[in-house]
N, CA, C and O of each residue as an XYZ file, in Angstrom:
772
protein
N    -156.743   -120.633   -155.121
C    -156.509   -120.561   -153.698
C    -157.504   -121.478   -152.996
O    -158.713   -121.310   -153.160
N    -157.038   -122.411   -152.243
C    -157.892   -123.449   -151.665
C    -158.662   -122.984   -150.429
O    -159.606   -123.659   -150.020
N    -158.293   -121.862   -149.825
C    -158.967   -121.398   -148.621
C    -160.270   -120.667   -148.901
O    -160.983   -120.289   -147.972
N    -160.582   -120.468   -150.158
C    -161.804   -119.757   -150.503
C    -163.019   -120.648   -150.331
O    -162.947   -121.850   -150.589
N    -164.136   -120.077   -149.896
C    -165.359   -120.875   -149.777
C    -165.844   -121.334   -151.150
O    -165.539   -120.707   -152.165
N    -166.588   -122.415   -151.176
C    -167.079   -122.983   -152.439
C    -167.962   -122.004   -153.201
O    -168.053   -122.092   -154.425
N    -168.607   -121.082   -152.515
C    -169.504   -120.129   -153.170
C    -168.756   -118.992   -153.855
O    -169.376   -118.192   -154.555
N    -167.448   -118.900   -153.674
C    -166.716   -117.807   -154.310
C    -166.566   -118.091   -155.801
O    -166.016   -119.126   -156.179
N    -167.052   -117.176   -156.662
C    -166.941   -117.414   -158.111
C    -165.500   -117.220   -158.587
O    -164.830   -116.276   -158.168
N    -165.032   -118.095   -159.443
C    -163.683   -117.975   -159.993
C    -162.627   -118.462   -159.024
O    -162.932   -118.961   -157.941
N    -161.386   -118.309   -159.433
C    -160.254   -118.713   -158.588
C    -159.454   -117.452   -158.274
O    -158.512   -117.101   -158.985
N    -159.836   -116.799   -157.227
C    -159.280   -115.498   -156.845
C    -157.892   -115.646   -156.247
O    -157.662   -116.483   -155.375
N    -156.975   -114.826   -156.726
C    -155.648   -114.812   -156.135
C    -155.482   -113.624   -155.191
O    -154.474   -113.521   -154.494
N    -156.467   -112.730   -155.168
C    -156.402   -111.557   -154.293
C    -157.722   -111.403   -153.529
O    -158.473   -110.456   -153.759
N    -157.997   -112.357   -152.607
C    -159.268   -112.299   -151.878
C    -159.240   -111.293   -150.736
O    -158.199   -111.059   -150.123
N    -160.381   -110.711   -150.464
C    -160.558   -109.813   -149.323
C    -160.709   -110.656   -148.063
O    -161.057   -111.834   -148.145
N    -160.454   -110.068   -146.906
C    -160.728   -110.791   -145.662
C    -162.242   -110.851   -145.440
O    -162.988   -110.021   -145.961
N    -162.680   -111.834   -144.668
C    -164.091   -111.906   -144.301
C    -164.394   -110.759   -143.362
O    -163.508   -110.401   -142.586
N    -165.532   -110.171   -143.366
C    -166.701   -110.477   -144.178
C    -166.717   -109.758   -145.536
O    -167.648   -109.944   -146.319
N    -165.692   -108.938   -145.820
C    -165.653   -108.209   -147.084
C    -165.549   -109.171   -148.276
O    -165.917   -108.809   -149.394
N    -165.056   -110.377   -148.048
C    -164.991   -111.385   -149.111
C    -166.387   -111.678   -149.655
O    -166.546   -111.934   -150.848
N    -167.390   -111.641   -148.792
C    -168.773   -111.900   -149.227
C    -169.222   -110.820   -150.222
O    -169.895   -111.119   -151.208
N    -168.847   -109.571   -149.954
C    -169.166   -108.471   -150.871
C    -168.396   -108.653   -152.176
O    -168.964   -108.503   -153.258
N    -167.115   -108.973   -152.080
C    -166.286   -109.204   -153.270
C    -166.879   -110.317   -154.130
O    -166.948   -110.188   -155.353
N    -167.299   -111.388   -153.509
C    -167.898   -112.506   -154.250
C    -169.182   -112.071   -154.945
O    -169.418   -112.417   -156.103
N    -170.009   -111.309   -154.232
C    -171.253   -110.813   -154.814
C    -170.952   -109.946   -156.039
O    -171.621   -110.072   -157.064
N    -169.964   -109.081   -155.939
C    -169.597   -108.212   -157.062
C    -169.045   -109.011   -158.236
O    -169.197   -108.610   -159.391
N    -168.412   -110.128   -157.945
C    -167.832   -110.963   -158.995
C    -168.780   -112.038   -159.517
O    -168.345   -112.973   -160.189
N    -170.069   -111.912   -159.213
C    -171.036   -112.840   -159.811
C    -171.221   -112.540   -161.290
O    -171.863   -113.308   -162.006
N    -170.671   -111.441   -161.745
C    -170.639   -111.147   -163.178
C    -169.171   -111.215   -163.609
O    -168.313   -110.529   -163.053
N    -168.904   -112.052   -164.604
C    -167.569   -112.203   -165.158
C    -167.590   -111.595   -166.552
O    -168.055   -112.220   -167.506
N    -167.086   -110.374   -166.664
C    -167.126   -109.619   -167.918
C    -166.361   -110.345   -169.015
O    -166.833   -110.445   -170.148
N    -165.186   -110.848   -168.680
C    -164.322   -111.484   -169.675
C    -164.950   -112.740   -170.275
O    -164.928   -112.924   -171.492
N    -165.507   -113.598   -169.432
C    -166.114   -114.843   -169.907
C    -167.597   -114.707   -170.212
O    -168.242   -115.680   -170.604
N    -168.143   -113.510   -170.035
C    -169.560   -113.229   -170.280
C    -170.486   -114.185   -169.531
O    -171.412   -114.761   -170.101
N    -170.205   -114.336   -168.231
C    -171.003   -115.192   -167.360
C    -171.578   -114.326   -166.246
O    -170.856   -113.580   -165.584
N    -172.881   -114.435   -166.053
C    -173.554   -113.701   -164.987
C    -174.332   -114.717   -164.152
O    -175.344   -115.256   -164.600
N    -173.855   -114.969   -162.949
C    -174.494   -115.964   -162.086
C    -175.885   -115.543   -161.625
O    -176.644   -116.367   -161.114
N    -176.224   -114.268   -161.802
C    -177.533   -113.790   -161.385
C    -178.492   -113.589   -162.555
O    -179.581   -113.045   -162.374
N    -178.100   -114.022   -163.751
C    -178.942   -113.787   -164.929
C    -180.105   -114.768   -165.047
O    -181.157   -114.416   -165.581
N    -179.933   -115.958   -164.569
C    -180.977   -116.993   -164.640
C    -181.441   -117.349   -163.235
O    -180.608   -117.545   -162.350
N    -182.743   -117.437   -163.008
C    -183.251   -117.717   -161.661
C    -182.659   -118.976   -161.013
O    -182.359   -118.957   -159.819
N    -182.485   -120.050   -161.756
C    -181.980   -121.295   -161.153
C    -180.538   -121.142   -160.677
O    -180.224   -121.492   -159.540
N    -179.656   -120.620   -161.537
C    -178.250   -120.461   -161.139
C    -178.123   -119.379   -160.067
O    -177.294   -119.490   -159.164
N    -178.941   -118.336   -160.169
C    -178.910   -117.270   -159.164
C    -179.315   -117.826   -157.803
O    -178.676   -117.544   -156.789
N    -180.384   -118.618   -157.793
C    -180.853   -119.205   -156.539
C    -179.780   -120.081   -155.914
O    -179.517   -119.986   -154.715
N    -179.156   -120.940   -156.728
C    -178.097   -121.815   -156.224
C    -176.975   -121.014   -155.585
O    -176.536   -121.318   -154.476
N    -176.510   -119.973   -156.301
C    -175.395   -119.186   -155.778
C    -175.804   -118.430   -154.518
O    -175.056   -118.418   -153.540
N    -176.964   -117.806   -154.523
C    -177.417   -117.026   -153.373
C    -177.588   -117.901   -152.125
O    -177.288   -117.463   -151.014
N    -178.062   -119.119   -152.308
C    -178.210   -120.049   -151.173
C    -176.826   -120.449   -150.665
O    -176.577   -120.408   -149.460
N    -175.918   -120.838   -151.573
C    -174.558   -121.236   -151.173
C    -173.827   -120.108   -150.453
O    -173.082   -120.353   -149.504
N    -174.042   -118.866   -150.904
C    -173.360   -117.709   -150.313
C    -174.024   -117.242   -149.021
O    -173.528   -116.325   -148.368
N    -175.137   -117.861   -148.650
C    -175.807   -117.500   -147.414
C    -176.638   -116.231   -147.508
O    -176.964   -115.621   -146.489
N    -176.980   -115.836   -148.721
C    -177.795   -114.632   -148.909
C    -179.277   -114.962   -149.078
O    -180.118   -114.063   -149.066
N    -179.595   -116.226   -149.234
C    -180.972   -116.681   -149.397
C    -181.097   -118.025   -148.699
O    -180.242   -118.897   -148.857
N    -182.166   -118.190   -147.925
C    -182.390   -119.458   -147.238
C    -182.791   -120.556   -148.217
O    -183.376   -120.276   -149.263
N    -182.480   -121.797   -147.881
C    -182.785   -122.934   -148.769
C    -184.258   -123.009   -149.155
O    -184.585   -123.330   -150.297
N    -185.136   -122.719   -148.222
C    -186.561   -122.812   -148.499
C    -187.193   -121.507   -148.943
O    -188.398   -121.454   -149.190
N    -186.398   -120.458   -149.048
C    -186.938   -119.149   -149.412
C    -187.197   -119.048   -150.909
O    -186.492   -119.631   -151.733
N    -188.227   -118.292   -151.221
C    -188.593   -118.057   -152.614
C    -187.701   -116.960   -153.198
O    -187.343   -116.007   -152.505
N    -187.349   -117.099   -154.466
C    -186.598   -116.069   -155.183
C    -187.504   -115.546   -156.286
O    -187.745   -116.225   -157.284
N    -188.001   -114.337   -156.094
C    -188.906   -113.748   -157.078
C    -188.113   -113.005   -158.145
O    -186.924   -112.731   -157.978
N    -188.778   -112.689   -159.225
C    -188.152   -111.896   -160.294
C    -187.747   -110.526   -159.752
O    -186.699   -109.995   -160.119
N    -188.583   -109.955   -158.873
C    -188.270   -108.657   -158.264
C    -187.021   -108.753   -157.383
O    -186.205   -107.832   -157.362
N    -186.870   -109.873   -156.651
C    -185.675   -110.092   -155.825
C    -184.424   -110.127   -156.699
O    -183.409   -109.501   -156.391
N    -184.523   -110.867   -157.785
C    -183.385   -111.021   -158.686
C    -183.017   -109.685   -159.335
O    -181.840   -109.357   -159.485
N    -184.030   -108.933   -159.709
C    -183.795   -107.608   -160.288
C    -183.120   -106.690   -159.270
O    -182.202   -105.946   -159.615
N    -183.574   -106.742   -158.018
C    -182.966   -105.945   -156.958
C    -181.502   -106.329   -156.761
O    -180.640   -105.457   -156.652
N    -181.218   -107.630   -156.714
C    -179.841   -108.092   -156.526
C    -178.939   -107.572   -157.642
O    -177.832   -107.103   -157.378
N    -179.406   -107.651   -158.879
C    -178.608   -107.167   -160.015
C    -178.419   -105.651   -159.952
O    -177.331   -105.152   -160.241
N    -179.460   -104.922   -159.580
C    -179.358   -103.459   -159.468
C    -178.351   -103.066   -158.388
O    -177.527   -102.176   -158.597
N    -178.420   -103.729   -157.242
C    -177.501   -103.431   -156.147
C    -176.073   -103.781   -156.560
O    -175.149   -103.001   -156.327
N    -175.892   -104.938   -157.165
C    -174.550   -105.339   -157.618
C    -174.000   -104.333   -158.619
O    -172.855   -103.899   -158.492
N    -174.801   -103.958   -159.612
C    -174.332   -103.028   -160.639
C    -174.018   -101.664   -160.040
O    -173.058   -101.010   -160.447
N    -174.818   -101.240   -159.083
C    -174.594    -99.958   -158.416
C    -173.281    -99.993   -157.630
O    -172.504    -99.039   -157.672
N    -173.037   -101.089   -156.918
C    -171.803   -101.213   -156.138
C    -170.583   -101.294   -157.054
O    -169.539   -100.721   -156.744
N    -170.705   -102.000   -158.175
C    -169.591   -102.062   -159.130
C    -169.321   -100.673   -159.712
O    -168.168   -100.285   -159.898
N    -170.376    -99.939   -159.992
C    -170.233    -98.575   -160.492
C    -169.568    -97.679   -159.442
O    -168.762    -96.811   -159.776
N    -169.913    -97.898   -158.187
C    -169.319    -97.139   -157.097
C    -167.811    -97.415   -157.008
O    -167.021    -96.490   -156.819
N    -167.422    -98.665   -157.141
C    -165.994    -99.011   -157.148
C    -165.278    -98.339   -158.311
O    -164.169    -97.828   -158.160
N    -165.918    -98.346   -159.457
C    -165.324    -97.746   -160.647
C    -165.155    -96.236   -160.462
O    -164.126    -95.676   -160.839
N    -166.154    -95.582   -159.887
C    -166.043    -94.138   -159.677
C    -165.002    -93.827   -158.604
O    -164.320    -92.806   -158.694
N    -164.867    -94.686   -157.592
C    -163.821    -94.508   -156.584
C    -162.439    -94.576   -157.238
O    -161.539    -93.815   -156.881
N    -162.279    -95.487   -158.193
C    -160.989    -95.663   -158.861
C    -160.594    -94.431   -159.661
O    -159.415    -94.085   -159.735
N    -161.568    -93.775   -160.252
C    -161.268    -92.621   -161.105
C    -161.508    -91.294   -160.395
O    -161.345    -90.232   -160.994
N    -161.891    -91.349   -159.124
C    -162.101    -90.137   -158.353
C    -163.263    -89.287   -158.831
O    -163.272    -88.071   -158.640
N    -164.242    -89.927   -159.452
C    -165.404    -89.189   -159.940
C    -166.537    -89.289   -158.934
O    -166.630    -90.258   -158.180
N    -167.383    -88.298   -158.929
C    -168.546    -88.272   -158.036
C    -169.667    -89.111   -158.649
O    -169.950    -89.017   -159.844
N    -170.287    -89.918   -157.823
C    -171.394    -90.768   -158.265
C    -172.642    -89.905   -158.468
O    -172.980    -89.100   -157.600
N    -173.318    -90.061   -159.584
C    -174.570    -89.348   -159.839
C    -175.656    -89.879   -158.908
O    -175.644    -91.055   -158.545
N    -176.590    -89.021   -158.522
C    -177.656    -89.404   -157.587
C    -178.451    -90.604   -158.088
O    -178.771    -91.503   -157.309
N    -178.778    -90.628   -159.392
C    -179.571    -91.746   -159.914
C    -178.783    -93.057   -159.911
O    -179.376    -94.135   -159.888
N    -177.446    -92.970   -159.934
C    -176.625    -94.177   -159.889
C    -176.644    -94.824   -158.504
O    -176.309    -96.000   -158.363
N    -177.027    -94.073   -157.504
C    -177.070    -94.577   -156.130
C    -178.484    -94.946   -155.686
O    -178.693    -95.345   -154.540
N    -179.453    -94.812   -156.592
C    -180.864    -95.000   -156.242
C    -181.138    -96.386   -155.649
O    -181.867    -96.492   -154.663
N    -180.577    -97.435   -156.221
C    -180.838    -98.790   -155.706
C    -180.335    -98.929   -154.268
O    -180.994    -99.555   -153.439
N    -179.188    -98.356   -153.975
C    -178.642    -98.437   -152.617
C    -179.474    -97.601   -151.648
O    -179.733    -98.024   -150.521
N    -179.889    -96.422   -152.085
C    -180.705    -95.559   -151.221
C    -182.054    -96.209   -150.915
O    -182.534    -96.156   -149.783
N    -182.651    -96.813   -151.919
C    -183.944    -97.479   -151.724
C    -183.796    -98.655   -150.754
O    -184.618    -98.828   -149.854
N    -182.760    -99.452   -150.938
C    -182.508   -100.592   -150.059
C    -182.294   -100.122   -148.623
O    -182.838   -100.708   -147.687
N    -181.509    -99.072   -148.452
C    -181.236    -98.546   -147.112
C    -182.509    -97.990   -146.463
O    -182.726    -98.163   -145.264
N    -183.342    -97.328   -147.258
C    -184.572    -96.733   -146.719
C    -185.581    -97.790   -146.282
O    -186.397    -97.535   -145.396
N    -185.536    -98.962   -146.886
C    -186.504   -100.016   -146.586
C    -186.078   -100.932   -145.438
O    -186.810   -101.854   -145.077
N    -184.898   -100.683   -144.862
C    -184.392   -101.565   -143.811
C    -183.965   -100.766   -142.589
O    -183.735    -99.558   -142.655
N    -183.868   -101.473   -141.480
C    -183.463   -100.862   -140.225
C    -182.296   -101.635   -139.649
O    -182.291   -102.866   -139.632
N    -181.305   -100.894   -139.176
C    -180.151   -101.517   -138.526
C    -180.283   -101.362   -137.015
O    -180.880   -100.405   -136.520
N    -179.717   -102.316   -136.302
C    -179.740   -102.289   -134.836
C    -178.288   -102.243   -134.354
O    -177.420   -102.937   -134.882
N    -178.048   -101.412   -133.343
C    -176.725   -101.319   -132.743
C    -176.500   -102.537   -131.864
O    -177.373   -102.911   -131.081
N    -175.341   -103.152   -131.989
C    -174.993   -104.308   -131.164
C    -173.748   -103.989   -130.352
O    -172.954   -103.123   -130.721
N    -173.590   -104.691   -129.253
C    -172.386   -104.553   -128.435
C    -171.738   -105.927   -128.370
O    -172.292   -106.869   -127.804
N    -170.564   -106.019   -128.958
C    -169.860   -107.296   -129.009
C    -168.852   -107.435   -127.889
O    -168.811   -106.622   -126.966
N    -168.034   -108.480   -127.980
C    -166.992   -108.732   -126.993
C    -166.058   -107.536   -126.889
O    -165.691   -106.930   -127.896
N    -165.688   -107.212   -125.694
C    -164.790   -106.088   -125.469
C    -165.442   -104.742   -125.680
O    -164.753   -103.722   -125.700
N    -166.772   -104.712   -125.841
C    -167.480   -103.461   -126.018
C    -167.452   -102.924   -127.435
O    -167.756   -101.751   -127.653
N    -167.092   -103.761   -128.411
C    -167.042   -103.324   -129.807
C    -168.465   -103.134   -130.319
O    -169.292   -104.045   -130.265
N    -168.730   -101.920   -130.820
C    -170.064   -101.606   -131.336
C    -170.161   -102.019   -132.798
O    -169.215   -101.867   -133.570
N    -171.308   -102.536   -133.153
C    -171.546   -102.951   -134.533
C    -172.981   -102.662   -134.929
O    -173.792   -102.222   -134.115
N    -173.276   -102.916   -136.183
C    -174.625   -102.768   -136.709
C    -175.037   -104.072   -137.350
O    -174.223   -104.748   -137.979
N    -176.314   -104.432   -137.191
C    -176.833   -105.612   -137.860
C    -178.250   -105.323   -138.333
O    -178.932   -104.453   -137.790
N    -178.682   -106.056   -139.341
C    -180.026   -105.912   -139.871
C    -181.017   -106.433   -138.834
O    -180.780   -107.459   -138.197
N    -182.112   -105.729   -138.673
C    -183.120   -106.120   -137.699
C    -183.825   -107.407   -138.118
O    -184.095   -108.260   -137.272
N    -184.128   -107.563   -139.406
C    -184.912   -108.718   -139.860
C    -184.040   -109.905   -140.230
O    -184.013   -110.898   -139.504
N    -183.332   -109.821   -141.336
C    -182.451   -110.894   -141.763
C    -183.127   -112.104   -142.349
O    -182.567   -113.197   -142.284
N    -184.329   -111.959   -142.929
C    -185.056   -113.119   -143.426
C    -185.210   -113.177   -144.938
O    -185.497   -114.244   -145.480
N    -185.026   -112.056   -145.635
C    -185.255   -112.028   -147.082
C    -183.955   -111.718   -147.819
O    -182.944   -111.377   -147.203
N    -183.995   -111.840   -149.135
C    -182.825   -111.475   -149.936
C    -182.523   -109.993   -149.765
O    -181.357   -109.604   -149.700
N    -183.561   -109.160   -149.692
C    -183.360   -107.735   -149.450
C    -182.627   -107.482   -148.142
O    -181.770   -106.601   -148.064
N    -182.966   -108.259   -147.110
C    -182.278   -108.141   -145.823
C    -180.809   -108.523   -145.965
O    -179.935   -107.858   -145.407
N    -180.537   -109.591   -146.711
C    -179.153   -110.026   -146.915
C    -178.360   -108.991   -147.706
O    -177.187   -108.754   -147.418
N    -178.997   -108.373   -148.702
C    -178.327   -107.325   -149.470
C    -178.054   -106.114   -148.579
O    -177.003   -105.484   -148.696
N    -178.993   -105.787   -147.692
C    -178.770   -104.715   -146.728
C    -177.597   -105.078   -145.818
O    -176.799   -104.219   -145.443
N    -177.504   -106.359   -145.469
C    -176.361   -106.833   -144.669
C    -175.041   -106.581   -145.382
O    -174.042   -106.251   -144.744
N    -175.032   -106.736   -146.717
C    -173.814   -106.428   -147.488
C    -173.480   -104.942   -147.382
O    -172.310   -104.570   -147.298
N    -174.512   -104.094   -147.387
C    -174.275   -102.650   -147.223
C    -173.678   -102.354   -145.845
O    -172.831   -101.470   -145.713
N    -174.113   -103.087   -144.824
C    -173.551   -102.895   -143.492
C    -172.084   -103.333   -143.449
O    -171.274   -102.720   -142.754
N    -171.745   -104.381   -144.184
C    -170.344   -104.816   -144.289
C    -169.518   -103.716   -144.965
O    -168.412   -103.399   -144.528
N    -170.072   -103.145   -146.031
C    -169.370   -102.073   -146.746
C    -169.189   -100.870   -145.831
O    -168.124   -100.252   -145.823
N    -170.216   -100.534   -145.062
C    -170.104    -99.410   -144.130
C    -168.965    -99.636   -143.149
O    -168.162    -98.733   -142.912
N    -168.887   -100.823   -142.582
C    -167.802   -101.138   -141.644
C    -166.448   -101.070   -142.346
O    -165.466   -100.610   -141.764
N    -166.397   -101.530   -143.598
C    -165.141   -101.488   -144.368
C    -164.754   -100.053   -144.706
O    -163.567    -99.742   -144.792
N    -165.725    -99.185   -144.896
C    -165.423    -97.770   -145.129
C    -164.837    -97.147   -143.858
O    -163.922    -96.327   -143.926
N    -165.371    -97.543   -142.708
C    -164.876    -97.020   -141.438
C    -163.453    -97.504   -141.177
O    -162.594    -96.712   -140.787
N    -163.190    -98.804   -141.388
C    -161.839    -99.314   -141.110
C    -160.889    -99.186   -142.308
O    -159.753    -99.657   -142.262
N    -161.359    -98.556   -143.358
C    -160.582    -98.216   -144.563
C    -160.135    -99.416   -145.392
O    -159.182    -99.315   -146.165
N    -160.814   -100.544   -145.237
C    -160.515   -101.679   -146.121
C    -161.324   -101.588   -147.405
O    -160.981   -102.241   -148.391
N    -162.398   -100.789   -147.417
C    -163.206   -100.623   -148.625
C    -162.354   -100.080   -149.774
O    -162.530   -100.490   -150.922
N    -161.437    -99.163   -149.473
C    -160.599    -98.566   -150.521
C    -159.625    -99.576   -151.126
O    -159.035    -99.312   -152.174
N    -159.454   -100.715   -150.483
C    -158.584   -101.764   -151.026
C    -159.329   -102.677   -152.004
O    -158.703   -103.428   -152.752
N    -160.654   -102.613   -152.000
C    -161.453   -103.395   -152.943
C    -161.518   -102.596   -154.240
O    -162.054   -101.488   -154.268
N    -160.975   -103.160   -155.305
C    -160.843   -102.433   -156.565
C    -161.302   -103.277   -157.739
O    -161.352   -104.505   -157.674
N    -161.633   -102.579   -158.815
C    -162.004   -103.242   -160.060
C    -160.779   -103.224   -160.976
O    -160.103   -102.204   -161.103
N    -160.507   -104.350   -161.604
C    -159.364   -104.459   -162.506
C    -159.439   -103.349   -163.563
O    -160.499   -103.097   -164.135
N    -158.305   -102.695   -163.811
C    -158.242   -101.585   -164.765
C    -158.379   -102.043   -166.214
O    -158.551   -101.220   -167.113
N    -158.304   -103.346   -166.441
C    -158.524   -103.878   -167.790
C    -160.037   -103.931   -168.012
O    -160.717   -104.753   -167.397
N    -160.580   -103.063   -168.887
C    -162.040   -103.031   -169.068
C    -162.610   -104.337   -169.613
O    -163.805   -104.594   -169.463
N    -161.783   -105.161   -170.240
C    -162.235   -106.460   -170.722
C    -162.359   -107.476   -169.594
O    -162.944   -108.544   -169.773
N    -161.810   -107.142   -168.438
C    -161.833   -108.042   -167.284
C    -162.797   -107.516   -166.213
O    -163.812   -108.150   -165.922
N    -162.477   -106.366   -165.633
C    -163.294   -105.714   -164.606
C    -163.574   -106.603   -163.393
O    -164.603   -106.437   -162.737
N    -162.675   -107.546   -163.085
C    -162.806   -108.419   -161.925
C    -162.499   -107.608   -160.675
O    -161.585   -106.783   -160.683
N    -163.241   -107.827   -159.613
C    -163.012   -107.108   -158.362
C    -161.995   -107.888   -157.536
O    -162.159   -109.081   -157.281
N    -160.940   -107.185   -157.125
C    -159.875   -107.813   -156.348
C    -159.578   -106.979   -155.107
O    -159.987   -105.822   -155.008
N    -158.866   -107.579   -154.171
C    -158.486   -106.901   -152.935
C    -157.016   -106.536   -153.035
O    -156.162   -107.413   -153.162
N    -156.721   -105.254   -152.978
C    -155.358   -104.745   -153.129
C    -154.639   -104.794   -151.777
O    -154.915   -103.996   -150.882
N    -153.727   -105.732   -151.653
C    -152.965   -105.882   -150.413
C    -151.630   -105.131   -150.453
O    -150.853   -105.193   -149.500
N    -151.368   -104.427   -151.550
C    -150.082   -103.728   -151.654
C    -149.985   -102.637   -150.591
O    -150.985   -102.048   -150.181
N    -148.770   -102.391   -150.166
C    -148.536   -101.421   -149.098
C    -149.041   -100.029   -149.483
O    -149.654    -99.342   -148.666
N    -148.785    -99.618   -150.722
C    -149.167    -98.271   -151.149
C    -150.553    -98.198   -151.798
O    -150.976    -97.127   -152.233
N    -151.245    -99.306   -151.864
C    -152.596    -99.406   -152.433
C    -152.669    -98.862   -153.860
O    -153.626    -98.178   -154.219
N    -151.669    -99.165   -154.659
C    -151.631    -98.687   -156.033
C    -151.906    -99.802   -157.043
O    -151.668    -99.614   -158.237
N    -152.398   -100.950   -156.594
C    -152.706   -102.055   -157.507
C    -153.789   -101.664   -158.499
O    -154.771   -101.014   -158.140
N    -153.599   -102.065   -159.749
C    -154.561   -101.732   -160.797
C    -155.181   -102.951   -161.462
O    -156.238   -102.848   -162.085
N    -154.535   -104.098   -161.334
C    -154.985   -105.269   -162.078
C    -155.222   -106.441   -161.142
O    -154.548   -106.601   -160.124
N    -156.195   -107.253   -161.514
C    -156.466   -108.453   -160.719
C    -155.280   -109.405   -160.812
O    -154.997   -110.158   -159.881
N    -154.586   -109.358   -161.962
C    -153.419   -110.203   -162.170
C    -152.472   -109.464   -163.112
O    -152.766   -109.302   -164.296
N    -151.359   -109.026   -162.591
C    -150.407   -108.250   -163.389
C    -149.908   -109.036   -164.593
O    -149.761   -108.478   -165.680
N    -149.647   -110.329   -164.408
C    -149.096   -111.143   -165.493
C    -150.078   -111.289   -166.649
O    -149.659   -111.465   -167.793
N    -151.365   -111.219   -166.371
C    -152.363   -111.376   -167.425
C    -152.897   -110.012   -167.858
O    -152.589   -109.537   -168.951
N    -153.691   -109.391   -167.004
C    -154.350   -108.129   -167.375
C    -153.363   -106.977   -167.515
O    -153.469   -106.180   -168.447
N    -152.409   -106.884   -166.603
C    -151.418   -105.816   -166.690
C    -150.622   -105.890   -167.984
O    -150.419   -104.877   -168.653
N    -150.177   -107.081   -168.335
C    -149.408   -107.247   -169.573
C    -150.253   -106.994   -170.812
O    -149.768   -106.419   -171.787
N    -151.508   -107.416   -170.784
C    -152.397   -107.173   -171.930
C    -152.526   -105.678   -172.208
O    -152.391   -105.231   -173.347
N    -152.790   -104.914   -171.148
C    -152.968   -103.475   -171.333
C    -151.670   -102.792   -171.735
O    -151.677   -101.910   -172.593
N    -150.565   -103.186   -171.132
C    -149.281   -102.587   -171.488
C    -148.925   -102.898   -172.940
O    -148.392   -102.037   -173.640
N    -149.214   -104.116   -173.400
C    -148.947   -104.475   -174.796
C    -149.846   -103.692   -175.752
O    -149.395   -103.262   -176.814
N    -151.119   -103.505   -175.378
C    -152.019   -102.694   -176.208
C    -151.517   -101.262   -176.329
O    -151.517   -100.681   -177.414
N    -151.087   -100.698   -175.199
C    -150.592    -99.331   -175.208
C    -149.327    -99.214   -176.052
O    -149.146    -98.231   -176.770
N    -148.455   -100.211   -175.968
C    -147.229   -100.214   -176.767
C    -147.564   -100.283   -178.253
O    -146.994    -99.539   -179.051
N    -148.497   -101.180   -178.638
C    -148.884   -101.281   -180.035
C    -149.530    -99.985   -180.538
O    -149.315    -99.580   -181.680
N    -150.314    -99.349   -179.682
C    -150.960    -98.073   -180.070
C    -149.915    -96.987   -180.287
O    -150.010    -96.206   -181.234
N    -148.919    -96.940   -179.407
C    -147.854    -95.923   -179.579
C    -147.058    -96.182   -180.851
O    -146.697    -95.242   -181.558
N    -146.785    -97.440   -181.144
C    -146.001    -97.778   -182.345
C    -146.771    -97.477   -183.626
O    -146.187    -97.064   -184.628
N    -148.068    -97.683   -183.587
C    -148.851    -97.447   -184.810
C    -149.168    -95.958   -185.010
O    -149.562    -95.552   -186.103
N    -149.000    -95.154   -183.971
C    -149.316    -93.717   -184.066
C    -148.243    -92.907   -184.755
O    -148.383    -91.692   -184.899
């Protein structure tokens, strides 16, 4: 899809609307199928974070920053997975998000037409940018677009996609690829049983 920003990893056929696309891109910095993690190495992580607008060009990226980014990403991916299966998230699984939220402050804003919003007070560090992603998720939870962000049901893929279907029953990032793979596996398992 040519309308995607250059910082979006992969070639997404089911992108979320902005600003939720930024969260989707962050979650997809790990590609389970191809075993690529854009946040695993400081140089590639820095490049991606700068391109995505989560880190300033002149800002330092510490090992602690990178660890925080990975913890937040993994926690959010786990949250999506638990939403898909209707399971309750364990308290320790939410620790990275709780810590990030406790260390930051949001400010109420009044936009055009009197629309109320929240924004990070600081906005200067990677932690601030990650908190900004949490604010995007909060807004998406309120407008119910968060429930449309899903993880592919193919565990070999686990790509995060935006479900635009009317009934919100999408399970795969790509039915022709992941959907068929899983259906064929299930068919072979039934035949061999």
